Structures are given as structure tokens and as C-alpha cells.
N, C-alpha and C positions, 0 to 999 in steps of 0.2 A: 740893750739894743743889739749888741754883738751876739748876745746869747740867742736872740731870735733869728738872726740872719744865718748863722751857721747851719742850723737844721735845714733851712730852706735851700741854701746853696748845696747842701749834701743831697737833698732830694732831686734838685735840678741836675746835678752831676750824675746821679744814679739813673735818672730817666734818660739822659743823653747817652750814657754808656750802654744802657739797654737797647736804646734805639739803634745805636751804631752796630751793636752785636747782631740785632735782628736784620739790619740792612745788609751786613756782610754775609749772613747765613742765607738770606733770600737771594742775593746775587749769585752765590755759589750754586744754589739749587737751580736757578734759571740757566746758568751755564751748563750744568749737568743735563737739564731738560733739553737744551739745544743740541747737546752732543747725542743724546739718546734719540731725539726726533730725526736728526740727520742720519743716524745709523739705521733707524726703522725705514726711513725714506729710501736709503740706498738698498736695503734688503727688498723693499717693495718693488723698486725698479728692476732689481735683478730677477725677482720672482715673476714680474710681469713679462720680462723678456723671455723667461723659460716657458710660461703659459702660452705666449704668443707663438713661440717656436713650435710647441706641441700642437697648437691649433692649426698652424700652417701645415704641419706634417699630416695631421688627421684629415684636413680638407683635401690635401693632395691625394691621400690614399682613397678617400671617398670618391674623388673625381675620377681616379683611375678605375675604380670598381664600376662606377656608372658608365664610363667609357667602354669598358669591357662588355657590360651587359647590353648596352646599345648596339655595339658591334655584333654581338651574338644574335640579338633580336633582328637586326638588319639582315644578317646572313640567313636566318630562318625565313624572313619575309621573301628574300630573293629566291630561296629554294621553292617556297610555296608558289611564287609568281611563275617560276620556271615550270613547275608542275601544271599550273592552270593553263599556261601557254601551250604546253604539250597536249593537254586534254582539248583545248580549243582547236588546235591544229588537227587533232584526230577527228573531232566532230565535223570540222569543215571538210575533211577528207571524206567522212561517211556521208555527209549531206551531198557532196559532189557525186559520190557513187550512187546514192539513191536517186538523185535527179537524172543521172544517165539511165538508170533502170526504168524510172517513170517515163522517160522519153521513149525508150524501147517498147515499154508496155503500151503507151499511147499509140505508137505506130502500129503495134500488133492489133490493138482494138480497132483502130481505123480500118486496117485490112479486113478484120472479121466483119465489121459493119458493112463494108462494101460487098463482102462475100454473102452476108445474110440478105442484103438488099437484092442481090442478084437471085438468091434462092427464093425470096419472097415474090419477086416478079414471076419466077417460074411457077411457084405454088399457086399464085393467083390465076395464071393461065390454065394450070391443071384443074383448079377448082371450078373455073368457068366451064371447061370441057366436061368435067364430071357432073356439074349441075345440069348441063344440057343433056347429057346422057341419062341422068336420073329422071328428068322431065319426060324424055322420050319413053323410057321404060315404064314410068308411072302411067302415062297415057295408054300404052299398050296393055298394062295390067288392068286398068279401069275398063278398057274395051273388052278384055277377056272375061273379067269377073262381073261386069255389068254393075259396078258400084262406084260411087263418087269417092273422092279422097276423104272427105269428112266422115262418110259412112264407114269406110275402112278403118279410119283412126278410132272411131267410136267403138267398133267391134273389138279392135285390139285392146283398147283401154278397159272395156268390160271384162275381157278375158283375163288381162293382167290384174285387174282389181279383184276378181273372184279368186285368182290364184294367190294374191297377196293376203286377202282375208283368211283364206284357208291356212296359209303358212303362218299368219299371225295367230290364228286360233290354236294351231298345233303348238307353236312356241309358247303361247300364253298358258296352255294346258300343262305343258311340261314344267314351266316355271312355277305355276300354282301348285301342281302336285308335289314338286320338290319342297317348296316352302311349307306346304301343309304337313308333309311327312316329317319335316324337321321341327316345326313350331307347334303342331297340334298337341302332341303329347305333353310338352312342357307347359303350354298355356292351360290345358285342361287340368293338369296337376295343380298349378297355382290357384286357379279358380276353385277347384274342388276343395283344396285345403282351406281357402278363405271361407267358403260356404259351410264346411264341416265345423269350423271353429266358431261360427256364429250361431248360437242357440237362441232363437227368438220364437216365442209363442205368438202366432198370428190369429188374434180374434178381431175381426173387422170392427173398428171403432169409428163412430161418426158422432158429431154433436147432435144429441137427441133434441128435437124441437117439439115433441109431444109431452104435455104435462098432464098427468093423471089427476082426476078430481075425486073426492070422496063421495060426491053425489051430484045429481043434475042441478040441485038447488044452488050449488056453488057457482054455476055459470051466471046466474042472475046477480049474485053478489059481486062477481068479477066485473060485470058490466056496470052495475050501480044505477042509481036513480038518473034517468035521462042520459045514461051512458057516460056519466062523469068519471067513474072509476077507470073504465077501460081507456077513455080518452086521455086521462092524466097519465096512466101507465105508458101508453104508446108515445105520448109527447115527451115524457121524461126519459124513457129508455131508448127511443129511436127504433123500436121494433113494431111489428104488427101482430096483434092477437086475433087469431081466427077462431071464432066460436061458431061451430056448425052442428050438424046432426050427429056427429061422432059421440057415442055415449060415454059420459064421464071422462071427457078429455077435451083439452083445448090445444091449439097449435101456435107455437111461437115462431114467427117468420122474420128473417132478416138476412141480408147479404153479408153482414159483418159477423163472423163466428164468435168473437169476443163479446160483442154487444148482445148477441143471442144467448150466450151462456149467462151473462149478468141478468138478463131478463128472466131466463128460465129459473135460475136459483132464487131470484127475488119473488117470482110468482109462487114458487113452492113454499117459501117462508111465509108469504101472506096467507096462503091457503092453510098451512099448518097452524098459524097463529089465529086466524079467523077474523082479525080486525083489518078490514079492507076499506080504506077511505083515502082521499087525495093526499092528506098530510102524511099518513102512515106509508103510503106507496112511495112518496119521494124520499122519506127517511130510509126505508128498506133498500131502495135502489142505490142510494148514496153509500150505505154501509156495504152492500154486496159488491159494488164497484171496487171499493177499497180491498175487499177480500180477494176478488178475482185478480186485481193488480198484484197483490201480495203473492198469490199462487203463481202468477206468471213469472214474477221475479225469482221466487224460490225454485220454480221448475227450471229456469235458465241456469241458476247457480248449480243445482244438482246435476243437470246435464253436463255442464262444463267440468264439474268435479269428477263425475263418473268417467269422462273421456280424458281426464288429465290435461285439460286445456286451461291455461291460467292467464293468458295475455290478451283476452278479448275485451274491448270496451263495454261499458255498462249498456249502452244503447243496443249493441248487437246481442248482448245477453238477454235483454228483455224481448227483443224480436224473436229470438229462439224460443223463449217461453210462450209467446203467442201462438207458435206452431202447435201447441198442445190441443188447441181448439180448431185446427184446420185439417180437413181431410181431402183426399183426392182418389176417386174411384173406390171410396170406402176405406182407404188406407190412411191411418193417422200419419200426418206429415212429420210430426216430431219423432215418432218411432221409426219412420222411414229414414229420416235424417241421421238418427243415432246409429241405425243399422248400417247405412251407407258409410258413416264415419268409421265404424269398426272394420267393415270390409275393405275400405280404402287403406286403413292402417295395415291390415294383414297382407294385402297385395303389395304394399310398399315394402313390408318386411321381407317378402319372398324375393323382391327385386333389389334389396339392399339400399332402399331409399329412406328418407326421413319419415318415420311413422307418425309422430305427433303432428307434423306439418300436413301430412296426407289426411289424418283424421279431421283436422280443422277444415280442410277443403270439403270433405265429405259431409260434415255437419252443416256447413254454410251454403251448400249448393242450391237448396230450395228456400232460402230465407225470403226470396221475393214473394212466395205464396202467402206470407203473413200479411202483406199489404197490397196484393195484386188486385183486390176488389176496390181499392181506393185510388190506384194510379194506373194510367193507361200503359199498355205494353205487355210483352211476355214476361212471365215470372223470372226467366233467366236474365233478361236485360235489366229488370227492376232490381233483382238481387245483386247483380254486378255493380249497379249504380250505388246501392246501399253500402256494399263493401268498399267501394272506391271512396265514398264520402266519409267513411269511418277509418280511413288510413290503412286498409289492407294492402299487402304487396300486389304488384301487377300480376304475378303468377296465380294468386288466389282469385283475383278479379276475372282473369281469363278462364280459369277452370269453372267458375260459376256461369259465366256467359256462354261457354262452349259445351255445357253438359247435354244440351239438346241440339248440338251442331249448328246453332244459329251463326256462330263465328268459328274460324279455324282454331283448333287447340294449338297452343304454343309451347307446351311442355308435356312430359310424360305423366305428370300429376293430373293434368286435365283429362288424359285418356283413362287414368285410374278412376276418376270421378264418374266418367261415362259408364265404365264397366260396373262400378259399385251401384250406381243408380239403376242400371238395367237388371242386375242380379236381385236387388232388393224389391224392385217393382214387378219382376217377372216370376218370382217363385210362386208355386201353387198356393192359392188362398190369400195372397197378399192384396190383390185388388179385385174389384168386381166391375163389370161393364154392363151397361144396359143392353137389352136384347136388340133394340133398334140399331144402336151404334155397332154392335157385334155383327149383325146381318149386313149393314152397310159396308163394313170392312171386308167381309168375305166377298161381297158383290164387287167391290172395287178391285180386289185381288184378281178375280177372274176377268174383269174388264181389261185390266192392264195386260194380262197374258194374251187375250184374244186380239189385242191391238197389233201384234206382230205377225208378219207374213209367215205362212207355213204351219201355223198352230191348228191342229185338228180338234183336240178337246183339252180342257183343263179343269181341275178340281181343287178347290181350297179345302184342306183337311187339317186334322189335329187342331181344331178350334182356331183356324187361321194362322197356325204356326208354320204351315208348309203348303206349298202349292205345287201340284204335279201337272206337267204339261206334256201331252202327247202330240208329236209332230208327224207330218207326212214324210215318209222315208224317201220318196222320189223327189221331194223338193229341198229337203235339208239333210246334209250328210253329217257324219260324226263331228267333224271339226266345227261346222256351223252350229251344231247343237250346243257345244261348249260356249260359243259366242252368244247364242240366244239366251242361255241361262244367265250369263253375265249382264246382258242388256236388260233383261226383265228385272233382275235384282236391283240394278242401278235405277231403273224407272220407279220401282216400288219405294226405294229410299228417297227419291226426289219428290214423289207425289203423295205419299201416305205418312200418317203418324200412327205408331203402334208401339206397344211395350215389348221389350225383349228383341227377338230377331225372327225372321221368316226364312225358311229354307226353300230354295227354288230347285226343283228336280225336273229335268227334261228327259223324256223317254222317247227313243226312236227304235222301232222294231219292224222287221219285215216278216209278214206271214203269207205263206203260200198254201192254198187248199186245193187238193185234187181228189176227185171222186173215183174210186175203183168200181168199175161196172162189171 
């Protein structure tokens, strides 16, 4: 029993001793920790006092700086206010000085107004006296001259009017002569260059409407039994076939040149083939219409390619191709349009303008003639409307509409189109005119000349390109001759239509004849 207790007592004593040692060590460490914490706390308090002191010093320094800046800013504001105050006082002084000047000026104006009123009263009195004197003098002059006041005024007005007309004619002549001397040489050079550079062989082309037959027997075959062939042909083609006494020929008649061309080609094919019956006629007309439409399209493409124009819509290109079958005074319109386009481009080159743009206007100026048989109105107005609906610029639309002076030209390009159209249409051999219309034009020229007072004789010469007017020398003087020529030319422009231009020459001469006996 004792043997068991001894170890247990030893363990308990050992545990107690260990616990006591641990407790003593822990107490010692706690005391050391208290000492260290107190030391750290004292150091922290000391450091806090130092930081607080530094912060107070820094705050004071910042306060002093701000105070100095505010004092400086306040001083600057005071200076600025003193300056503004000085300017204000100066302005007040200036305003006072101006007010005093305005008062003096107002007083001066009032004095002048009173002076002027006095003068006006005096002038009114003088005017009344003068008017009374003039009336007395006028009555005396009327008694002496045996004329009324209105008659005298009319005589004076006529005298001054004649003098003014003579002076105006002289001035106009000098201005025109100067302008002609400066501009004629250059304009002739430009036009001559354009004409020389345009080489066009003019053989008058028109859409032929006569179809030759191999024999008279072919007329019967064209007519057919009870006229069914010719009736089918006319109904399908929209043309009229005239079978008359002309030997071995029939005439194709239609207002539409394209339709007439289709009918002519179809009839030639039927005659060549020999098979003429309603079914065959309709087939040939349909095929020929496709061929002609293809020719129109290819003609339009080739024309634009030759003129280096690449931005026209297809609709305008086909209308240009239709001009191949349109003529005017015997002149083929497509060839006329192409020539006008080249002349437009050459004139534009001489003037430093856009050549392709000018060529486009020259080509399009007569497109209205392709459809003028279908639409009411002049071909210029129709062409302008077509160009407008196809998106052409306003400059081109105006050039088309103004090329016969139906509207005023709005650009130099419009003038070039007028010139090119006149050059192309007026050159020898370009156009032909019926004898009846030619004689009427000459008669109208002489009629216009005789309508003016003082004309003794007049003659239309050079195929109507010039009219010479002889005047009475005792009725019209040299200055009035110049005025008469201008008036006749203006009346011709307003009342007549003609290709090219007409020269008006007024001749005034004095002849004295004495017989020696």
C-alpha cells in the first residue's frame, strides 16, 4: 500500500511545483508587460504632444499666409475700385461736357430754324411775285406769237425729242462702232476656227417614202384580194399606202418618221420575198420593228461614243437615235445635232469653257423634234421638258429651251448653242426651202422695211440674207439712218423666223442734176 502511495504523492508534488513555477513566471511576465505598456503609453503621450504642437504651428503658419493673401487681394480690389471710380468720374465729366455742347447746339439749331423760317417767308413772297411776273410775260408772249401755252410746249417737246433722238443715234453709233471694232475680229476668228475644224459632207437626207416595184403587177399583190393585204398592212403599221398612177412605185405616208421607216423596210422585204398575205405581213412588220429599234439604240450608242459623252440616261440615248429618221428643211436632224455638238465644243474650247458639257448641250438641243409630232408645243419647249424629266441640269434645260429665243438664255453655253445651231443650219447646202416659203420671206422683208416713214425703196437680195433700204435724204439724216437700220432689224427679229442672220443696210444719198445748155 505504501509502495503505491509514494509514486502518487511524488506526481502530485511534481505537478504542484510545476504549477507554482508557471504561476511565478506568468506573474513576472505580467509585471514586465505592465511596465512596457506604461512606457509605451508615456512615449505615445509625449509624441502626441509633439504632433499637436507641430499641427498648431503649421495651422498658425497657414492662417498667417491666408491672412497675407487676403490682405493683398483686398488691396488689389481697393486699387481696382479706385480706378473704376476715377473712370466713372471722368465719364460723368465727359457726359456733362457733352450735354452742355448739345444744349449749345440745340440753341444754335433753333436760331437757324427761325432764320430759315424767315427766309422761307421771304422766298414764298418772291416766288409769288415771280409767278405773277411769269404769267404776265407768258400772256405777252402768247399774244406776240399767236400760240397757246400747250402749243408752245408741244413745239418745244418735239424739237427736244428730235434733238435727243439724233444725239442718241450718234451716241449709239459711236458705241456700236467701237464694240464692233473690238469684238468683230475676235468673234469672226473663233467662228471661222470652229467652222474650219468641222468637216461634214452635206448630202441632203430625208426619209424616203417612195418604194420601187419590180413591175406593175406587184401593185395588185400589195392590194390583195378585196384589199385585205393593204388593209392589214395599214392597220398593223399605222401608215398609209398610196397606190396611184406612178409607174412601178407606191408611196408610204405617215407623220411618224420611225413608223414610216418600219413600213418602208417591211414593204421592201415583202416585195423581195414575194409572199404577201396578212399573216406574213404581220410577222415581217414585227421583225422589222425590232430591227429598227435595234438600229435606233445602236445609233444612239455610237453617237454618244463618237462625241465622248458617257453620262446620258438610256431614254435620252434612244431619243437621239430616233433623230436618224427625222429631217428639217431636208437636213437630217441627227447629223445636224452632231455637227452642232462639235461646233459647240470648239467654241467652248476657244473661250476656255467645258468642252464635253458644251457638246452635250449641242447634241440635245433638237431632241424635241424626235417626238414633236406626238406632243403639242414647239420642239424647243418639248426638248427642254424631256431633258428636265430625265434629270438634266437647269443649264442644259435652259440652253435647249432658249436656242430659238423662246426664253432668255441664262448662261454663255446657251448662247453657244444658238450660234452652233445657226452655223450648222445656215451653211450652204445644209437646208432647202420651198419656193413658196422663200418668196413669202422676201415679201415679208420688204413689207417690214416699207412700214417705216421716210423709206423710198427697198430690195431683198442675196436670197433674203440682206435687205437694202433707200431713204429720202430730205426726210431722214445720217443719225436717223442709223436709228432706222436698228429699228428695222429689231422688227425683223420680232416678226419673222429665218435661218442664219439678215443684214440691214440703209442708204442715204443726195443727187443733184444740172443740164449745161
